[in-house]
MARDO-898720 format. One record per residue (C-alpha): x, y, z; residue in three letters. Coordinates in steps of 0.25 Angstrom, whole numbers, plus 5000, padded with zeros to 4 digits. Layout:
residues N
r c1->X; c2->Y; c3->Z; aa->ALA
...
***
This chain:
residues 424
r c1->5106; c2->4764; c3->5415; aa->UNK
r c1->5096; c2->4753; c3->5411; aa->UNK
r c1->5095; c2->4748; c3->5426; aa->UNK
r c1->5091; c2->4764; c3->5431; aa->UNK
r c1->5082; c2->4762; c3->5418; aa->UNK
r c1->5076; c2->4750; c3->5422; aa->UNK
r c1->5076; c2->4753; c3->5437; aa->UNK
r c1->5067; c2->4768; c3->5435; aa->UNK
r c1->5058; c2->4759; c3->5424; aa->UNK
r c1->5055; c2->4749; c3->5436; aa->UNK
r c1->5052; c2->4760; c3->5447; aa->UNK
r c1->5042; c2->4767; c3->5437; aa->UNK
r c1->5034; c2->4755; c3->5437; aa->UNK
r c1->5035; c2->4752; c3->5451; aa->UNK
r c1->5031; c2->4765; c3->5453; aa->UNK
r c1->5018; c2->4764; c3->5444; aa->UNK
r c1->5015; c2->4750; c3->5449; aa->UNK
r c1->5014; c2->4756; c3->5463; aa->UNK
r c1->5006; c2->4767; c3->5457; aa->UNK
r c1->4997; c2->4759; c3->5450; aa->UNK
r c1->4999; c2->4764; c3->5437; aa->UNK
r c1->5003; c2->4751; c3->5430; aa->UNK
r c1->4991; c2->4745; c3->5426; aa->UNK
r c1->4988; c2->4733; c3->5418; aa->UNK
r c1->4983; c2->4735; c3->5406; aa->UNK
r c1->4968; c2->4736; c3->5403; aa->UNK
r c1->4964; c2->4724; c3->5393; aa->UNK
r c1->4955; c2->4726; c3->5382; aa->UNK
r c1->4947; c2->4717; c3->5376; aa->UNK
r c1->4953; c2->4717; c3->5361; aa->UNK
r c1->4967; c2->4713; c3->5369; aa->UNK
r c1->4961; c2->4703; c3->5378; aa->UNK
r c1->4954; c2->4696; c3->5366; aa->UNK
r c1->4968; c2->4695; c3->5359; aa->UNK
r c1->4974; c2->4688; c3->5372; aa->UNK
r c1->4963; c2->4680; c3->5371; aa->UNK
r c1->4963; c2->4674; c3->5359; aa->UNK
r c1->4978; c2->4674; c3->5358; aa->UNK
r c1->4976; c2->4664; c3->5371; aa->UNK
r c1->4965; c2->4657; c3->5367; aa->UNK
r c1->4969; c2->4641; c3->5366; aa->UNK
r c1->4955; c2->4637; c3->5359; aa->UNK
r c1->4959; c2->4648; c3->5348; aa->UNK
r c1->4974; c2->4641; c3->5347; aa->UNK
r c1->4967; c2->4627; c3->5344; aa->UNK
r c1->4958; c2->4631; c3->5334; aa->UNK
r c1->4970; c2->4640; c3->5327; aa->UNK
r c1->4977; c2->4624; c3->5326; aa->UNK
r c1->4965; c2->4618; c3->5321; aa->UNK
r c1->4964; c2->4627; c3->5312; aa->UNK
r c1->4978; c2->4625; c3->5307; aa->UNK
r c1->4976; c2->4610; c3->5308; aa->UNK
r c1->4962; c2->4611; c3->5298; aa->UNK
r c1->4973; c2->4619; c3->5288; aa->UNK
r c1->4982; c2->4609; c3->5289; aa->UNK
r c1->4970; c2->4596; c3->5287; aa->UNK
r c1->4967; c2->4607; c3->5274; aa->UNK
r c1->4980; c2->4605; c3->5268; aa->UNK
r c1->4979; c2->4590; c3->5268; aa->UNK
r c1->4964; c2->4588; c3->5265; aa->UNK
r c1->4957; c2->4588; c3->5253; aa->UNK
r c1->4971; c2->4584; c3->5247; aa->UNK
r c1->4972; c2->4575; c3->5236; aa->UNK
r c1->4975; c2->4562; c3->5241; aa->UNK
r c1->4992; c2->4559; c3->5240; aa->UNK
r c1->5000; c2->4547; c3->5232; aa->UNK
r c1->5001; c2->4534; c3->5238; aa->UNK
r c1->5013; c2->4527; c3->5238; aa->UNK
r c1->5010; c2->4511; c3->5234; aa->UNK
r c1->5020; c2->4499; c3->5236; aa->UNK
r c1->5016; c2->4485; c3->5234; aa->UNK
r c1->5025; c2->4471; c3->5235; aa->UNK
r c1->5019; c2->4459; c3->5231; aa->UNK
r c1->5022; c2->4443; c3->5230; aa->UNK
r c1->5034; c2->4441; c3->5239; aa->UNK
r c1->5037; c2->4433; c3->5252; aa->UNK
r c1->5027; c2->4423; c3->5248; aa->UNK
r c1->5026; c2->4410; c3->5243; aa->UNK
r c1->5033; c2->4403; c3->5231; aa->UNK
r c1->5038; c2->4414; c3->5220; aa->UNK
r c1->5034; c2->4424; c3->5229; aa->UNK
r c1->5044; c2->4421; c3->5240; aa->UNK
r c1->5052; c2->4431; c3->5244; aa->UNK
r c1->5052; c2->4443; c3->5235; aa->UNK
r c1->5057; c2->4437; c3->5222; aa->UNK
r c1->5043; c2->4439; c3->5216; aa->UNK
r c1->5037; c2->4452; c3->5225; aa->UNK
r c1->5030; c2->4464; c3->5216; aa->UNK
r c1->5032; c2->4477; c3->5220; aa->UNK
r c1->5024; c2->4489; c3->5215; aa->UNK
r c1->5023; c2->4503; c3->5219; aa->UNK
r c1->5013; c2->4516; c3->5215; aa->UNK
r c1->5006; c2->4525; c3->5220; aa->UNK
r c1->4992; c2->4527; c3->5222; aa->UNK
r c1->4982; c2->4538; c3->5225; aa->UNK
r c1->4968; c2->4539; c3->5230; aa->UNK
r c1->4958; c2->4547; c3->5220; aa->UNK
r c1->4950; c2->4557; c3->5227; aa->UNK
r c1->4938; c2->4563; c3->5220; aa->UNK
r c1->4941; c2->4579; c3->5219; aa->UNK
r c1->4928; c2->4580; c3->5226; aa->UNK
r c1->4934; c2->4575; c3->5239; aa->UNK
r c1->4946; c2->4581; c3->5238; aa->UNK
r c1->4939; c2->4595; c3->5238; aa->UNK
r c1->4929; c2->4591; c3->5248; aa->UNK
r c1->4940; c2->4589; c3->5258; aa->UNK
r c1->4947; c2->4600; c3->5256; aa->UNK
r c1->4935; c2->4608; c3->5258; aa->UNK
r c1->4931; c2->4600; c3->5271; aa->UNK
r c1->4946; c2->4605; c3->5275; aa->UNK
r c1->4944; c2->4619; c3->5273; aa->UNK
r c1->4931; c2->4620; c3->5279; aa->UNK
r c1->4938; c2->4613; c3->5292; aa->UNK
r c1->4950; c2->4625; c3->5291; aa->UNK
r c1->4938; c2->4636; c3->5291; aa->UNK
r c1->4931; c2->4626; c3->5302; aa->UNK
r c1->4944; c2->4627; c3->5309; aa->UNK
r c1->4946; c2->4643; c3->5306; aa->UNK
r c1->4932; c2->4646; c3->5313; aa->UNK
r c1->4936; c2->4637; c3->5326; aa->UNK
r c1->4947; c2->4648; c3->5327; aa->UNK
r c1->4937; c2->4658; c3->5326; aa->UNK
r c1->4928; c2->4652; c3->5336; aa->UNK
r c1->4939; c2->4649; c3->5346; aa->UNK
r c1->4943; c2->4665; c3->5345; aa->UNK
r c1->4927; c2->4669; c3->5347; aa->UNK
r c1->4927; c2->4660; c3->5359; aa->UNK
r c1->4938; c2->4665; c3->5364; aa->UNK
r c1->4934; c2->4679; c3->5362; aa->UNK
r c1->4921; c2->4676; c3->5368; aa->UNK
r c1->4927; c2->4673; c3->5378; aa->UNK
r c1->4938; c2->4685; c3->5380; aa->UNK
r c1->4924; c2->4694; c3->5378; aa->UNK
r c1->4918; c2->4687; c3->5390; aa->UNK
r c1->4930; c2->4688; c3->5399; aa->UNK
r c1->4933; c2->4702; c3->5395; aa->UNK
r c1->4917; c2->4707; c3->5397; aa->UNK
r c1->4919; c2->4699; c3->5412; aa->UNK
r c1->4930; c2->4706; c3->5417; aa->UNK
r c1->4926; c2->4720; c3->5412; aa->UNK
r c1->4913; c2->4718; c3->5419; aa->UNK
r c1->4920; c2->4712; c3->5431; aa->UNK
r c1->4928; c2->4723; c3->5432; aa->UNK
r c1->4917; c2->4732; c3->5432; aa->UNK
r c1->4907; c2->4724; c3->5442; aa->UNK
r c1->4923; c2->4726; c3->5450; aa->UNK
r c1->4922; c2->4740; c3->5449; aa->UNK
r c1->4908; c2->4741; c3->5453; aa->UNK
r c1->4910; c2->4731; c3->5465; aa->UNK
r c1->4922; c2->4742; c3->5468; aa->UNK
r c1->4912; c2->4754; c3->5467; aa->UNK
r c1->4901; c2->4748; c3->5475; aa->UNK
r c1->4912; c2->4744; c3->5488; aa->UNK
r c1->4916; c2->4760; c3->5487; aa->UNK
r c1->4901; c2->4765; c3->5489; aa->UNK
r c1->4900; c2->4753; c3->5498; aa->UNK
r c1->4912; c2->4759; c3->5507; aa->UNK
r c1->4907; c2->4773; c3->5504; aa->UNK
r c1->4896; c2->4770; c3->5509; aa->UNK
r c1->4900; c2->4763; c3->5522; aa->UNK
r c1->4908; c2->4774; c3->5524; aa->UNK
r c1->4896; c2->4784; c3->5524; aa->UNK
r c1->4888; c2->4775; c3->5534; aa->UNK
r c1->4901; c2->4776; c3->5542; aa->UNK
r c1->4899; c2->4791; c3->5543; aa->UNK
r c1->4886; c2->4790; c3->5548; aa->UNK
r c1->4887; c2->4780; c3->5559; aa->UNK
r c1->4899; c2->4786; c3->5563; aa->UNK
r c1->4890; c2->4801; c3->5563; aa->UNK
r c1->4879; c2->4792; c3->5571; aa->UNK
r c1->4870; c2->4793; c3->5560; aa->UNK
r c1->4869; c2->4780; c3->5555; aa->UNK
r c1->4868; c2->4766; c3->5562; aa->UNK
r c1->4881; c2->4757; c3->5563; aa->UNK
r c1->4870; c2->4747; c3->5556; aa->UNK
r c1->4870; c2->4756; c3->5545; aa->UNK
r c1->4885; c2->4755; c3->5544; aa->UNK
r c1->4887; c2->4740; c3->5545; aa->UNK
r c1->4877; c2->4739; c3->5532; aa->UNK
r c1->4885; c2->4748; c3->5525; aa->UNK
r c1->4899; c2->4741; c3->5528; aa->UNK
r c1->4891; c2->4727; c3->5523; aa->UNK
r c1->4888; c2->4733; c3->5511; aa->UNK
r c1->4904; c2->4738; c3->5510; aa->UNK
r c1->4908; c2->4725; c3->5513; aa->UNK
r c1->4899; c2->4719; c3->5501; aa->UNK
r c1->4903; c2->4729; c3->5492; aa->UNK
r c1->4917; c2->4724; c3->5494; aa->UNK
r c1->4914; c2->4710; c3->5494; aa->UNK
r c1->4906; c2->4712; c3->5480; aa->UNK
r c1->4920; c2->4720; c3->5475; aa->UNK
r c1->4928; c2->4707; c3->5481; aa->UNK
r c1->4919; c2->4699; c3->5470; aa->UNK
r c1->4921; c2->4707; c3->5459; aa->UNK
r c1->4935; c2->4708; c3->5459; aa->UNK
r c1->4936; c2->4694; c3->5459; aa->UNK
r c1->4926; c2->4692; c3->5446; aa->UNK
r c1->4936; c2->4703; c3->5440; aa->UNK
r c1->4949; c2->4695; c3->5444; aa->UNK
r c1->4941; c2->4682; c3->5438; aa->UNK
r c1->4939; c2->4690; c3->5426; aa->UNK
r c1->4952; c2->4695; c3->5423; aa->UNK
r c1->4958; c2->4682; c3->5425; aa->UNK
r c1->4950; c2->4675; c3->5417; aa->UNK
r c1->4952; c2->4685; c3->5404; aa->UNK
r c1->4968; c2->4685; c3->5410; aa->UNK
r c1->4966; c2->4668; c3->5407; aa->UNK
r c1->4961; c2->4670; c3->5395; aa->UNK
r c1->4970; c2->4680; c3->5388; aa->UNK
r c1->4982; c2->4673; c3->5394; aa->UNK
r c1->4988; c2->4686; c3->5401; aa->UNK
r c1->4983; c2->4693; c3->5413; aa->UNK
r c1->4974; c2->4702; c3->5413; aa->UNK
r c1->4970; c2->4713; c3->5424; aa->UNK
r c1->4961; c2->4723; c3->5417; aa->UNK
r c1->4950; c2->4724; c3->5405; aa->UNK
r c1->4943; c2->4736; c3->5398; aa->UNK
r c1->4933; c2->4742; c3->5403; aa->UNK
r c1->4919; c2->4739; c3->5400; aa->UNK
r c1->4910; c2->4747; c3->5389; aa->UNK
r c1->4896; c2->4751; c3->5395; aa->UNK
r c1->4894; c2->4763; c3->5385; aa->UNK
r c1->4897; c2->4756; c3->5371; aa->UNK
r c1->4890; c2->4742; c3->5370; aa->UNK
r c1->4890; c2->4737; c3->5355; aa->UNK
r c1->4879; c2->4740; c3->5346; aa->UNK
r c1->4874; c2->4725; c3->5344; aa->UNK
r c1->4868; c2->4724; c3->5328; aa->UNK
r c1->4853; c2->4717; c3->5327; aa->UNK
r c1->4852; c2->4701; c3->5329; aa->UNK
r c1->4848; c2->4700; c3->5313; aa->UNK
r c1->4862; c2->4706; c3->5310; aa->UNK
r c1->4869; c2->4698; c3->5320; aa->UNK
r c1->4864; c2->4685; c3->5315; aa->UNK
r c1->4871; c2->4687; c3->5302; aa->UNK
r c1->4883; c2->4684; c3->5310; aa->UNK
r c1->4881; c2->4673; c3->5319; aa->UNK
r c1->4888; c2->4666; c3->5307; aa->UNK
r c1->4901; c2->4672; c3->5310; aa->UNK
r c1->4902; c2->4665; c3->5322; aa->UNK
r c1->4914; c2->4655; c3->5322; aa->UNK
r c1->4905; c2->4644; c3->5328; aa->UNK
r c1->4895; c2->4647; c3->5316; aa->UNK
r c1->4906; c2->4646; c3->5306; aa->UNK
r c1->4912; c2->4633; c3->5311; aa->UNK
r c1->4896; c2->4627; c3->5310; aa->UNK
r c1->4895; c2->4632; c3->5296; aa->UNK
r c1->4908; c2->4628; c3->5291; aa->UNK
r c1->4904; c2->4613; c3->5297; aa->UNK
r c1->4894; c2->4615; c3->5287; aa->UNK
r c1->4903; c2->4617; c3->5277; aa->UNK
r c1->4911; c2->4607; c3->5280; aa->UNK
r c1->4899; c2->4596; c3->5280; aa->UNK
r c1->4897; c2->4599; c3->5267; aa->UNK
r c1->4911; c2->4595; c3->5263; aa->UNK
r c1->4910; c2->4582; c3->5271; aa->UNK
r c1->4897; c2->4579; c3->5262; aa->UNK
r c1->4905; c2->4583; c3->5248; aa->UNK
r c1->4916; c2->4574; c3->5254; aa->UNK
r c1->4908; c2->4563; c3->5257; aa->UNK
r c1->4901; c2->4563; c3->5245; aa->UNK
r c1->4914; c2->4563; c3->5236; aa->UNK
r c1->4920; c2->4551; c3->5245; aa->UNK
r c1->4909; c2->4544; c3->5241; aa->UNK
r c1->4915; c2->4539; c3->5229; aa->UNK
r c1->4926; c2->4528; c3->5234; aa->UNK
r c1->4942; c2->4533; c3->5236; aa->UNK
r c1->4950; c2->4528; c3->5223; aa->UNK
r c1->4965; c2->4523; c3->5224; aa->UNK
r c1->4973; c2->4523; c3->5210; aa->UNK
r c1->4987; c2->4519; c3->5211; aa->UNK
r c1->4999; c2->4517; c3->5201; aa->UNK
r c1->5014; c2->4511; c3->5202; aa->UNK
r c1->5022; c2->4501; c3->5196; aa->UNK
r c1->5022; c2->4484; c3->5199; aa->UNK
r c1->5036; c2->4479; c3->5201; aa->UNK
r c1->5039; c2->4462; c3->5201; aa->UNK
r c1->5051; c2->4459; c3->5206; aa->UNK
r c1->5052; c2->4445; c3->5200; aa->UNK
r c1->5049; c2->4449; c3->5187; aa->UNK
r c1->5053; c2->4463; c3->5186; aa->UNK
r c1->5041; c2->4468; c3->5180; aa->UNK
r c1->5036; c2->4481; c3->5183; aa->UNK
r c1->5022; c2->4485; c3->5180; aa->UNK
r c1->5011; c2->4497; c3->5182; aa->UNK
r c1->5000; c2->4495; c3->5194; aa->UNK
r c1->4987; c2->4503; c3->5195; aa->UNK
r c1->4978; c2->4501; c3->5206; aa->UNK
r c1->4966; c2->4507; c3->5210; aa->UNK
r c1->4958; c2->4504; c3->5222; aa->UNK
r c1->4944; c2->4510; c3->5229; aa->UNK
r c1->4936; c2->4507; c3->5241; aa->UNK
r c1->4923; c2->4498; c3->5238; aa->UNK
r c1->4912; c2->4511; c3->5241; aa->UNK
r c1->4907; c2->4509; c3->5253; aa->UNK
r c1->4893; c2->4518; c3->5247; aa->UNK
r c1->4887; c2->4516; c3->5263; aa->UNK
r c1->4899; c2->4522; c3->5269; aa->UNK
r c1->4901; c2->4533; c3->5261; aa->UNK
r c1->4887; c2->4536; c3->5261; aa->UNK
r c1->4888; c2->4537; c3->5276; aa->UNK
r c1->4898; c2->4547; c3->5276; aa->UNK
r c1->4893; c2->4557; c3->5265; aa->UNK
r c1->4879; c2->4554; c3->5275; aa->UNK
r c1->4886; c2->4558; c3->5287; aa->UNK
r c1->4892; c2->4572; c3->5281; aa->UNK
r c1->4879; c2->4575; c3->5275; aa->UNK
r c1->4874; c2->4573; c3->5292; aa->UNK
r c1->4886; c2->4582; c3->5297; aa->UNK
r c1->4884; c2->4593; c3->5286; aa->UNK
r c1->4869; c2->4594; c3->5290; aa->UNK
r c1->4873; c2->4593; c3->5306; aa->UNK
r c1->4882; c2->4604; c3->5302; aa->UNK
r c1->4871; c2->4614; c3->5298; aa->UNK
r c1->4863; c2->4610; c3->5307; aa->UNK
r c1->4873; c2->4615; c3->5318; aa->UNK
r c1->4876; c2->4628; c3->5312; aa->UNK
r c1->4860; c2->4631; c3->5311; aa->UNK
r c1->4859; c2->4627; c3->5326; aa->UNK
r c1->4871; c2->4636; c3->5331; aa->UNK
r c1->4867; c2->4647; c3->5320; aa->UNK
r c1->4852; c2->4647; c3->5328; aa->UNK
r c1->4860; c2->4646; c3->5341; aa->UNK
r c1->4868; c2->4658; c3->5339; aa->UNK
r c1->4857; c2->4666; c3->5333; aa->UNK
r c1->4850; c2->4663; c3->5347; aa->UNK
r c1->4861; c2->4666; c3->5356; aa->UNK
r c1->4863; c2->4679; c3->5348; aa->UNK
r c1->4848; c2->4683; c3->5350; aa->UNK
r c1->4851; c2->4681; c3->5366; aa->UNK
r c1->4864; c2->4688; c3->5366; aa->UNK
r c1->4859; c2->4700; c3->5357; aa->UNK
r c1->4846; c2->4701; c3->5367; aa->UNK
r c1->4855; c2->4701; c3->5380; aa->UNK
r c1->4865; c2->4713; c3->5373; aa->UNK
r c1->4852; c2->4721; c3->5369; aa->UNK
r c1->4846; c2->4719; c3->5383; aa->UNK
r c1->4859; c2->4722; c3->5391; aa->UNK
r c1->4865; c2->4732; c3->5382; aa->UNK
r c1->4850; c2->4742; c3->5384; aa->UNK
r c1->4851; c2->4738; c3->5400; aa->UNK
r c1->4866; c2->4743; c3->5401; aa->UNK
r c1->4861; c2->4755; c3->5394; aa->UNK
r c1->4849; c2->4757; c3->5404; aa->UNK
r c1->4859; c2->4753; c3->5417; aa->UNK
r c1->4869; c2->4764; c3->5411; aa->UNK
r c1->4861; c2->4775; c3->5409; aa->UNK
r c1->4851; c2->4773; c3->5419; aa->UNK
r c1->4855; c2->4764; c3->5430; aa->UNK
r c1->4867; c2->4770; c3->5432; aa->UNK
r c1->4864; c2->4784; c3->5433; aa->UNK
r c1->4852; c2->4783; c3->5441; aa->UNK
r c1->4860; c2->4772; c3->5453; aa->UNK
r c1->4872; c2->4781; c3->5453; aa->UNK
r c1->4863; c2->4793; c3->5454; aa->UNK
r c1->4854; c2->4785; c3->5466; aa->UNK
r c1->4867; c2->4781; c3->5472; aa->UNK
r c1->4875; c2->4795; c3->5473; aa->UNK
r c1->4861; c2->4801; c3->5479; aa->UNK
r c1->4859; c2->4790; c3->5489; aa->UNK
r c1->4872; c2->4790; c3->5493; aa->UNK
r c1->4873; c2->4805; c3->5496; aa->UNK
r c1->4860; c2->4804; c3->5502; aa->UNK
r c1->4865; c2->4795; c3->5512; aa->UNK
r c1->4874; c2->4804; c3->5516; aa->UNK
r c1->4864; c2->4815; c3->5518; aa->UNK
r c1->4856; c2->4806; c3->5526; aa->UNK
r c1->4845; c2->4804; c3->5516; aa->UNK
r c1->4846; c2->4791; c3->5513; aa->UNK
r c1->4849; c2->4776; c3->5522; aa->UNK
r c1->4860; c2->4766; c3->5519; aa->UNK
r c1->4851; c2->4760; c3->5513; aa->UNK
r c1->4849; c2->4767; c3->5502; aa->UNK
r c1->4863; c2->4769; c3->5499; aa->UNK
r c1->4867; c2->4754; c3->5499; aa->UNK
r c1->4854; c2->4753; c3->5489; aa->UNK
r c1->4861; c2->4765; c3->5480; aa->UNK
r c1->4873; c2->4759; c3->5479; aa->UNK
r c1->4869; c2->4745; c3->5476; aa->UNK
r c1->4860; c2->4749; c3->5466; aa->UNK
r c1->4869; c2->4757; c3->5460; aa->UNK
r c1->4880; c2->4745; c3->5460; aa->UNK
r c1->4869; c2->4736; c3->5453; aa->UNK
r c1->4867; c2->4746; c3->5442; aa->UNK
r c1->4881; c2->4745; c3->5440; aa->UNK
r c1->4883; c2->4731; c3->5440; aa->UNK
r c1->4870; c2->4731; c3->5430; aa->UNK
r c1->4877; c2->4739; c3->5420; aa->UNK
r c1->4889; c2->4729; c3->5421; aa->UNK
r c1->4880; c2->4717; c3->5419; aa->UNK
r c1->4874; c2->4722; c3->5408; aa->UNK
r c1->4886; c2->4727; c3->5400; aa->UNK
r c1->4891; c2->4712; c3->5404; aa->UNK
r c1->4880; c2->4706; c3->5399; aa->UNK
r c1->4879; c2->4716; c3->5385; aa->UNK
r c1->4893; c2->4714; c3->5381; aa->UNK
r c1->4893; c2->4698; c3->5383; aa->UNK
r c1->4881; c2->4699; c3->5375; aa->UNK
r c1->4887; c2->4706; c3->5363; aa->UNK
r c1->4899; c2->4698; c3->5364; aa->UNK
r c1->4891; c2->4685; c3->5361; aa->UNK
r c1->4884; c2->4692; c3->5351; aa->UNK
r c1->4898; c2->4694; c3->5344; aa->UNK
r c1->4902; c2->4682; c3->5347; aa->UNK
r c1->4890; c2->4675; c3->5339; aa->UNK
r c1->4891; c2->4684; c3->5328; aa->UNK
r c1->4906; c2->4680; c3->5326; aa->UNK
r c1->4913; c2->4693; c3->5333; aa->UNK
r c1->4907; c2->4703; c3->5321; aa->UNK
r c1->4902; c2->4714; c3->5333; aa->UNK
r c1->4916; c2->4721; c3->5333; aa->UNK
r c1->4911; c2->4729; c3->5345; aa->UNK
r c1->4919; c2->4733; c3->5356; aa->UNK
r c1->4909; c2->4729; c3->5367; aa->UNK
r c1->4918; c2->4725; c3->5377; aa->UNK
r c1->4928; c2->4735; c3->5382; aa->UNK
r c1->4927; c2->4751; c3->5383; aa->UNK
r c1->4939; c2->4758; c3->5389; aa->UNK
r c1->4930; c2->4771; c3->5391; aa->UNK
r c1->4921; c2->4768; c3->5399; aa->UNK
r c1->4930; c2->4766; c3->5412; aa->UNK
r c1->4925; c2->4753; c3->5413; aa->UNK
r c1->4912; c2->4758; c3->5422; aa->UNK
r c1->4897; c2->4757; c3->5419; aa->UNK
***
């Protein structure tokens, strides 16, 4: 019975495959991004560094541990110190006395390192998201161009067929048919190039996601996001992980300065124990105190270096913030320009281009227009549709850049929309 059921299942599956009913699932942006983040090696490496910073925090900033001290003297010498008869043994414990300020400064620095490592994880995820977004948009537009190239080839083949009918009827010269067939071959070449581009985009997505991808969700031409004004967006620039890291490095610089000031006083070592003389059998308590001679020059140099590092971190942050503001302005202007162009091309250019082509194609069949007019009409229509795709790609790429610069706060579905059918 089980064998019969299995054979029936396989026969249905095979029949559906032959009929073209088994299709690869369409990949959405969210699904693709999830797989990319799961397989991104840089994010995995950043997580390991975060773990290391967490372990370091458990060690850094703790009070010094006790040190065991064992000392032997007065043996294997000459005279009364020959052998071990008069050897003196002493043992005890010692500890470096650090000020509370040193301990707290080290602990604060370690805590900041953990925060920086956490932001590096966010930065790696953000970079992976940016790469995934670019790859997804490229695949969408590559398949749009492939669809356009196939339609252009179909139109060229249709024109060549119409010219062939006229040539056979004696109403058109053979050279006109040759020209139409050359146009058909050029359209076929364009279709092949578009197919290569689409295939390469899917291979890149498959590499990033760690699994085979065969199709992506259709592009959205109807619902581009409404990007806020520059003044509003600039308030979110410091949400970006790269700027957050530089901001935290300023805090790390301040902690380093505090530590340098705290360590200007030399560390003091105290130890206590018991000393025993083997010769007399006497015992006594032993207390020791030690500290390095202060090198005022070297310790002040450490403090000066920490202050310089702190100032450098502040300069780096301001420079990065200024660069982000400038890039945000550029991407904002690009988005506005191409979003307006996309709307204009969709609602004016496409409608007129399609109307013109339908008119000249019908007019050619009726003998009102020559072949050149038909070819010009089809070329202009294809160029308009290609311009729509390019405007869409430029607009959503700029929107994605704005989203990245502001720490991904837009939360707009700007990458896909299954209701459009993937056509301009």
